[in-house]
C-alpha positions as CSV (number, residue, x, y, z in Angstrom):
1,X,104.4,120.6,90.7
2,X,105.8,123.5,88.5
3,X,109.2,123.1,90.2
4,X,109.1,119.4,89.3
5,X,108.2,120.3,85.8
6,X,111.0,122.8,85.6
7,X,113.4,120.2,86.9
8,X,112.3,117.8,84.3
9,X,112.9,120.4,81.6
10,X,116.4,121.2,83.0
11,X,117.3,117.5,83.1
12,X,116.1,117.0,79.6
13,X,118.2,120.0,78.3
14,X,121.3,118.7,80.2
15,X,120.6,115.2,78.8
16,X,120.7,116.5,75.3
17,X,123.9,118.3,75.9
18,X,125.4,115.2,77.6
19,X,124.4,113.0,74.7
20,X,126.0,115.3,72.2
21,X,129.2,115.5,74.3
22,X,129.4,111.7,74.7
23,X,128.7,111.1,71.0
24,X,131.5,113.5,70.0
25,X,133.9,112.0,72.6
26,X,133.2,108.5,71.3
27,X,134.0,109.6,67.8
28,X,137.3,111.0,69.1
29,X,138.1,107.8,71.0
30,X,137.1,105.7,68.0
31,X,139.3,107.8,65.7
32,X,142.2,107.3,68.1
33,X,141.7,103.6,68.2
34,X,141.5,103.4,64.4
35,X,144.7,105.4,64.3
36,X,146.5,103.0,66.6
37,X,145.3,100.0,64.5
38,X,146.4,101.7,61.4
39,X,149.8,102.3,63.0
40,X,150.1,98.6,63.7
41,X,149.0,97.9,60.1
42,X,151.9,100.1,59.1
43,X,154.2,97.8,61.1
44,X,153.2,94.9,58.8
45,X,153.8,97.1,55.7
46,X,157.3,97.8,57.0
47,X,157.9,94.1,57.5
48,X,156.7,93.4,54.0
49,X,158.9,96.2,52.6
50,X,161.9,94.7,54.4
51,X,161.2,91.3,52.9
52,X,161.0,92.8,49.4
53,X,164.7,93.3,49.8
54,X,164.8,89.5,49.5
55,X,164.4,89.9,45.8
56,X,168.2,90.1,45.8
57,X,168.6,86.5,46.9
58,X,166.6,85.3,43.9
59,X,168.3,87.4,41.2
60,X,169.5,85.1,38.4
61,X,167.4,82.2,39.7
62,X,165.3,80.2,37.1
63,X,162.8,77.5,37.5
64,X,165.2,74.9,36.0
65,X,167.6,75.3,38.9
66,X,167.1,73.4,42.2
67,X,165.8,75.1,45.3
68,X,169.0,74.3,47.1
69,X,170.8,76.8,44.8
70,X,169.1,79.6,46.8
71,X,170.7,80.7,50.1
72,X,169.1,79.3,53.2
73,X,170.1,82.3,55.4
74,X,169.9,85.9,54.6
75,X,170.6,88.8,56.9
76,X,170.8,86.4,59.8
77,X,167.4,84.9,59.2
78,X,166.3,81.6,57.7
79,X,164.6,81.9,54.3
80,X,162.0,79.5,52.9
81,X,161.3,78.9,49.3
82,X,158.4,77.3,47.4
83,X,158.3,77.1,43.6
84,X,155.1,77.0,41.6
85,X,154.9,76.3,37.9
86,X,153.3,78.7,35.4
87,X,150.0,76.8,35.7
88,X,149.9,77.2,39.5
89,X,151.0,73.6,40.3
90,X,153.5,72.9,43.0
91,X,156.9,72.3,41.6
92,X,159.2,72.0,44.7
93,X,160.0,73.5,48.0
94,X,163.0,73.6,50.4
95,X,163.7,70.3,52.0
96,X,164.0,71.8,55.5
97,X,160.4,73.2,55.3
98,X,157.7,71.1,57.0
99,X,155.3,72.0,54.2
100,X,155.1,74.3,51.2
101,X,153.8,77.8,51.4
102,X,150.5,78.7,49.8
103,X,150.7,80.3,46.3
104,X,150.0,84.0,46.1
105,X,150.1,85.7,42.7
106,X,152.4,88.7,42.4
107,X,150.9,92.1,41.8
108,X,151.7,93.9,38.5
109,X,154.7,96.1,38.5
110,X,152.6,99.2,37.8
111,X,149.9,98.4,40.3
112,X,149.5,101.1,42.9
113,X,148.7,99.0,46.0
114,X,147.5,101.9,48.2
115,X,145.5,99.6,50.5
116,X,147.4,97.4,52.8
117,X,145.2,96.8,55.8
118,X,146.6,94.1,57.9
119,X,146.3,94.7,61.7
120,X,147.0,91.0,62.2
121,X,149.8,90.3,59.7
122,X,150.9,87.0,61.2
123,X,154.4,85.8,62.1
124,X,155.6,84.8,58.7
125,X,155.8,87.2,55.7
126,X,155.4,85.7,52.2
127,X,156.4,87.5,49.1
128,X,155.7,86.1,45.6
129,X,158.4,86.7,43.0
130,X,157.6,86.2,39.3
131,X,160.3,84.3,37.3
132,X,161.0,85.0,33.6
133,X,159.4,81.7,32.5
134,X,156.1,82.5,34.3
135,X,156.8,80.4,37.4
136,X,156.3,81.9,40.9
137,X,158.8,81.7,43.7
138,X,157.3,82.1,47.1
139,X,160.0,83.6,49.4
140,X,159.0,83.4,53.1
141,X,160.7,84.5,56.3
142,X,159.9,84.3,60.0
143,X,160.9,87.8,61.1
144,X,160.4,87.4,64.9
145,X,163.3,89.7,65.7
146,X,162.3,92.5,63.4
147,X,158.7,92.2,64.5
148,X,159.7,92.5,68.2
149,X,161.8,95.5,67.4
150,X,159.0,97.3,65.5
151,X,156.5,96.4,68.2
152,X,158.8,98.0,70.8
153,X,159.3,101.0,68.7
154,X,155.6,101.5,68.1
155,X,154.8,100.9,71.7
156,X,157.2,103.6,72.8
157,X,155.7,105.9,70.2
158,X,152.2,105.2,71.5
159,X,153.3,105.9,75.1
160,X,154.7,109.2,74.1
161,X,151.5,110.0,72.1
162,X,149.3,109.4,75.2
163,X,151.0,112.5,76.8
164,X,149.5,114.5,73.9
165,X,146.2,112.6,73.5
166,X,145.0,113.2,77.1
167,X,145.4,117.0,77.0
168,X,144.1,117.1,73.4
169,X,141.0,115.1,74.6
170,X,140.4,117.5,77.5
171,X,140.8,120.4,75.1
172,X,138.4,118.8,72.6
173,X,135.9,118.3,75.4
174,X,136.2,121.9,76.5
175,X,135.7,123.1,72.9
176,X,132.7,120.9,72.5
177,X,131.1,122.2,75.6
178,X,131.8,125.8,74.5
179,X,130.3,125.1,71.1
180,X,127.2,123.5,72.7
181,X,126.8,126.4,75.0
182,X,127.1,128.9,72.1
183,X,124.7,126.8,70.0
184,X,122.1,126.4,72.6
185,X,122.2,130.0,73.9
186,X,119.5,131.2,71.4
187,X,117.4,128.3,72.5
188,X,117.7,129.2,76.2
189,X,116.9,132.8,75.4
190,X,113.8,131.8,73.4
191,X,112.8,129.5,76.3
192,X,113.1,132.5,78.7
193,X,111.0,134.7,76.4
194,X,108.4,131.9,76.0
195,X,108.1,131.6,79.8
196,X,107.0,135.2,79.9
197,X,104.2,134.8,77.5
198,X,100.9,135.0,79.3
199,X,97.7,137.0,79.7
200,X,99.8,140.1,80.5
201,X,101.8,139.8,77.2
202,X,99.6,137.7,74.8
203,X,101.3,139.2,71.7
204,X,104.8,138.2,72.6
205,X,106.3,135.5,70.4
206,X,109.5,133.4,70.3
207,X,112.1,135.2,68.1
208,X,113.3,133.2,65.2
209,X,116.3,135.2,64.0
210,X,119.1,133.6,66.1
211,X,117.7,130.1,66.4
212,X,119.4,127.2,64.7
213,X,117.8,126.1,61.5
214,X,116.8,122.7,63.0
215,X,115.0,124.4,65.9
216,X,113.2,127.1,63.8
217,X,110.3,124.8,62.6
218,X,109.5,123.9,66.3
219,X,109.5,127.6,67.3
220,X,107.4,128.5,64.3
221,X,104.9,125.8,65.2
222,X,104.9,127.1,68.8
223,X,104.3,130.6,67.6
224,X,101.3,129.5,65.4
225,X,99.9,127.7,68.5
226,X,100.3,130.8,70.5
227,X,98.5,132.8,67.8
228,X,95.6,130.4,68.0
229,X,95.6,130.6,71.8
230,X,95.8,134.4,71.7
231,X,92.9,134.5,69.2
232,X,90.8,132.2,71.5
233,X,91.8,134.3,74.5
234,X,90.7,137.5,72.8
235,X,87.4,135.9,71.7
236,X,86.7,134.7,75.3
237,X,87.6,138.2,76.6
238,X,85.2,139.8,74.1
239,X,82.5,137.3,75.0
240,X,82.9,138.0,78.7
241,X,82.9,141.8,78.1
242,X,79.9,141.6,75.7
243,X,78.0,139.3,78.0
244,X,78.7,141.4,81.1
245,X,77.7,144.6,79.2
246,X,74.5,143.3,77.5
247,X,73.2,141.2,80.4
248,X,73.5,144.0,82.9
249,X,70.4,145.9,81.6
250,X,67.9,143.0,81.2
251,X,69.0,141.5,84.5
252,X,68.4,144.9,86.2
253,X,65.0,145.2,84.6
254,X,64.1,141.7,85.6
255,X,65.3,142.4,89.2
256,X,63.2,145.6,89.4
257,X,60.1,143.8,88.1
258,X,60.6,141.0,90.7
259,X,61.0,143.5,93.5
260,X,57.9,145.4,92.3
261,X,56.0,142.1,92.3
262,X,57.2,141.3,95.8
263,X,56.0,144.7,97.1
264,X,52.7,144.7,95.3
265,X,51.9,141.0,95.6
266,X,50.5,141.2,92.0
267,X,53.3,140.0,89.6
268,X,53.0,141.3,86.0
269,X,53.4,137.8,84.4
270,X,53.3,138.9,80.7
271,X,56.0,141.5,81.3
272,X,58.1,139.0,83.3
273,X,57.7,136.4,80.5
274,X,58.7,138.9,77.9
275,X,61.9,139.8,79.9
276,X,62.8,136.2,80.3
277,X,62.3,135.5,76.6
278,X,64.5,138.5,75.7
279,X,67.1,137.4,78.2
280,X,67.1,133.8,76.9
281,X,67.4,135.0,73.3
282,X,70.3,137.2,74.2
283,X,72.2,134.4,76.0
284,X,71.6,132.0,73.1
285,X,72.9,134.4,70.6
286,X,75.9,135.2,72.8
287,X,76.7,131.5,72.9
288,X,76.2,131.1,69.2
289,X,78.6,134.0,68.6
290,X,81.2,132.5,71.0
291,X,81.0,129.2,69.1
292,X,81.6,131.0,65.8
293,X,84.6,132.9,67.2
294,X,86.4,129.6,67.5
295,X,87.0,130.0,63.8
296,X,86.4,126.4,62.7
297,X,86.1,126.7,58.9
298,X,83.6,124.3,57.3
299,X,85.8,124.3,54.2
300,X,88.6,122.8,56.3
301,X,86.4,120.0,57.6
302,X,85.0,119.3,54.1
303,X,81.3,119.6,55.3
304,X,78.8,120.2,52.6
305,X,75.2,121.4,52.8
306,X,72.2,120.8,50.6
307,X,71.3,124.5,50.5
308,X,68.1,124.3,48.4
309,X,66.4,122.0,50.9
310,X,67.8,124.0,53.9
311,X,66.4,127.3,52.6
312,X,63.0,125.8,52.0
313,X,62.9,124.2,55.5
314,X,63.9,127.5,57.1
315,X,61.2,129.4,55.2
316,X,58.6,126.8,56.1
317,X,59.5,126.9,59.8
318,X,59.1,130.7,60.0
319,X,56.0,131.0,57.8
320,X,53.6,130.9,60.9
321,X,55.4,134.0,62.3
322,X,54.9,135.9,59.0
323,X,51.3,134.9,58.9
324,X,50.8,136.1,62.5
325,X,52.3,139.5,61.5
326,X,50.2,139.4,58.3
327,X,53.4,139.7,56.2
328,X,54.0,137.9,52.9
329,X,57.0,135.6,52.4
330,X,58.1,135.0,48.8
331,X,60.5,132.1,48.2
332,X,62.4,131.5,44.9
333,X,65.0,128.7,45.2
334,X,66.8,126.9,42.4
335,X,66.9,123.1,42.7
336,X,70.1,121.2,43.5
337,X,72.1,123.9,45.2
338,X,74.9,122.7,47.4
339,X,77.5,124.8,49.3
340,X,80.3,124.6,51.8
341,X,79.3,125.1,55.4
342,X,77.8,123.4,58.3
343,X,74.1,122.9,58.0
344,X,73.0,123.9,61.5
345,X,75.1,127.1,61.4
346,X,73.8,128.1,58.0
347,X,70.3,127.4,59.3
348,X,70.9,129.8,62.2
349,X,72.2,132.5,59.8
350,X,69.1,132.2,57.6
351,X,66.8,132.3,60.6
352,X,68.5,135.5,61.8
353,X,68.1,137.2,58.4
354,X,64.5,136.3,58.1
355,X,63.7,137.4,61.7
356,X,65.6,140.6,61.1
357,X,63.5,141.3,58.0
358,X,60.3,140.4,59.9
359,X,61.1,142.6,63.0
360,X,62.8,145.6,61.3
361,X,61.6,145.5,57.7
362,X,58.3,146.3,56.0
363,X,56.0,144.7,53.4
364,X,56.7,141.5,51.6
365,X,59.9,139.6,52.3
366,X,61.7,137.9,49.4
367,X,64.0,134.9,50.0
368,X,66.0,133.9,46.9
369,X,68.8,131.3,46.3
370,X,70.6,130.8,42.9
371,X,73.8,129.6,41.4
372,X,76.3,132.2,40.2
373,X,79.4,130.6,38.7
374,X,81.4,129.1,41.5
375,X,79.2,130.7,44.2
376,X,75.7,130.1,45.6
377,X,74.0,133.4,46.4
378,X,71.2,133.7,48.9
379,X,69.4,137.1,49.3
380,X,66.9,138.2,51.9
381,X,65.1,141.6,51.3
382,X,61.9,143.5,52.2
383,X,60.1,146.6,51.0
384,X,61.4,148.9,53.7
385,X,63.9,151.8,53.4
386,X,66.7,149.6,54.5
387,X,70.0,150.8,55.9
388,X,71.8,153.9,54.5
389,X,75.1,153.0,52.8
390,X,77.2,154.8,55.4
391,X,75.8,152.7,58.1
392,X,75.7,149.3,56.4
393,X,79.1,148.1,57.6
394,X,78.5,149.2,61.1
395,X,75.4,147.0,61.3
396,X,77.7,144.0,61.4
397,X,79.3,145.2,64.6
398,X,78.2,143.5,67.8
399,X,75.3,145.0,69.7
400,X,74.8,147.6,67.0
401,X,71.1,148.2,66.5
402,X,69.4,150.1,63.7
403,X,67.1,151.9,66.2
404,X,67.7,152.5,69.8
405,X,65.1,150.9,72.0
406,X,64.6,148.1,69.5
407,X,63.7,144.6,70.8
408,X,66.6,143.0,69.0
409,X,69.9,142.1,70.6
410,X,72.2,143.5,68.0
411,X,73.9,140.1,67.5
412,X,71.9,138.7,64.6
413,X,74.0,140.2,61.7
414,X,77.4,139.6,63.5
415,X,76.4,135.9,63.8
416,X,75.5,135.8,60.2
417,X,78.8,137.3,59.0
418,X,80.8,135.0,61.2
419,X,79.0,131.9,60.0
420,X,79.3,132.8,56.4
421,X,83.0,133.7,56.7
422,X,83.8,130.5,58.5
423,X,82.2,128.7,55.5
424,X,84.5,130.6,53.1
425,X,81.9,133.1,51.9
426,X,80.9,136.7,52.4
427,X,77.8,138.7,53.3
428,X,77.0,142.3,52.4
429,X,74.1,144.7,51.7
430,X,73.0,145.0,48.1
431,X,74.3,148.3,46.7
432,X,71.1,148.8,44.7
433,X,68.7,147.6,47.3
434,X,69.6,148.8,50.8
435,X,67.0,146.6,52.4
436,X,68.5,143.4,50.9
437,X,71.2,141.3,52.4
438,X,73.2,139.0,50.0
439,X,75.1,135.9,51.1
440,X,77.8,134.4,48.8
441,X,78.8,130.8,49.7
442,X,81.3,128.6,47.8
443,X,79.4,126.1,45.7
444,X,80.0,122.4,46.3
445,X,79.4,120.2,43.3
């Protein structure tokens, strides 16, 4: 199947080159045909110029003279005359003519008639001559002999031109192919580099320096897609490494307990249930962190959350846990707060913060939410000593615990930070209160 795909790509590239070549050759052929037609149009201009010499036969002629006063033959050819009055009415015509010629007004003497396109000029040439009294004398001539001579002359010229057109066409085709090869060379080089991008070289990108300007947007879009793929690949690799590292210990402990239960025949069910709960919680938080690593920003999707109601719902849902531990939970929330962010993710972040304060903090826990300019601030704090300033940033690293041997997973705060950042906000420890975490979310009015 890859070979077939490569074949399709090769045919597509050759097809583009062939299309450009055919298009340029068609332009060349069309230009040659137009040149030939223009040459034959020049033939009729030559015929017309020859007939202008017939002005000599009408010199001294006036409208009050009869048509018979004009010579019937000139330069071996029969001339035809038709006279029109100043008002355009037919005055007379030669008696040997079967019918009069159609009136054509003469061009002004200073008129630059640069456009004479007449590929089919006809067999008879008509030239209007203005007489002094305003009448128009149409002088006509059937120049079969001159036309045949010019045709033969032009035909011989075209035959000689073919001897130059064919080599010139072949040379043009070769130059076009060389130009296409030179133009598409950066594209082929970029294609070869793109084919090498993979898990072994995830940071390699398509170079943009030598690409044609028309192809650069496509390469830039491909590089951005590769950046997103590399980010997703790194996130999956981190997830696999973190899951393998953190699941190893609880699975080993659970296996040991199961082996002990098999040998003794008396399983320690409370200990097994506790290990299963810890394992389940770890897996759930790993999955939550993996979803956040996808980097889908809530601000991009336009999702908004009624934060006042969400904070109160989270506090009410966890209140039984605080009562069981005989800990007080104080809630102070302004009404009508709305922020950017997905409601379920923000709910998970608030649950993590409250559980963190319940498990690792001391005394009363305070949950506050208020508006501060363009931001909505949510803070969760307790009466414990908190985290020293030098260690605060490290607490947002994965699997970093405040105390070794703690029952936590070390994923709560990393999940909180990723949720808040994906919503366009930030999370940090309060500089004045080391036991207080403060979330800042973009307000949504």
